[in-house]
C-alpha positions, 0 to 999 in steps of 0.5 A: 185808487187813482181812478177814485181820485180822478173821479173825485177831481172830475166831480169837483171841477164839474161842481165848480163849473156849475157854481160859475154858471149860477154866479153868472146867471145871478149877476145877469138877474141883478143887472136886469133889476138894478139897471135894466142891463145898462152898464152906464146906469147911475143912481145918484141918490145911492151913489150906485153905478154900473150894470149892477149898481155898485156903490163905492163901499163895494169897490173899497171892500173888493180892493181890501179883499184882494189886498191892493188897489185893483179897482177904481170907481170908474170900473163900476161902468165896466161889465167885466170889472163889475163881474170880477168884483161881484165874483170876488166879494161873493166868494169871500163872504159866501164861499159855499153860498147859493144865489139867494145868499149872493 
């Protein structure tokens, strides 16, 4: 019985690793489309900034989801912080989703 539980746990870890890879690839694709991969990009018309064109409402929503003010508007220019917000929001709204939904 322990072997079955171990195999199921291993499968879940593998599935989680696959989803993380898909999440990172999706983020990279969005970065190419939104900013050409430029972390300093700014779209004044839409008030979108950073590598994936994050708007202020996404920063507010990410902070609401996490339960405290972790990110600021200037964090949109950090690739890692932008990815962290993206990951949080994707997992919140589409926990079993696919890149098309994200």
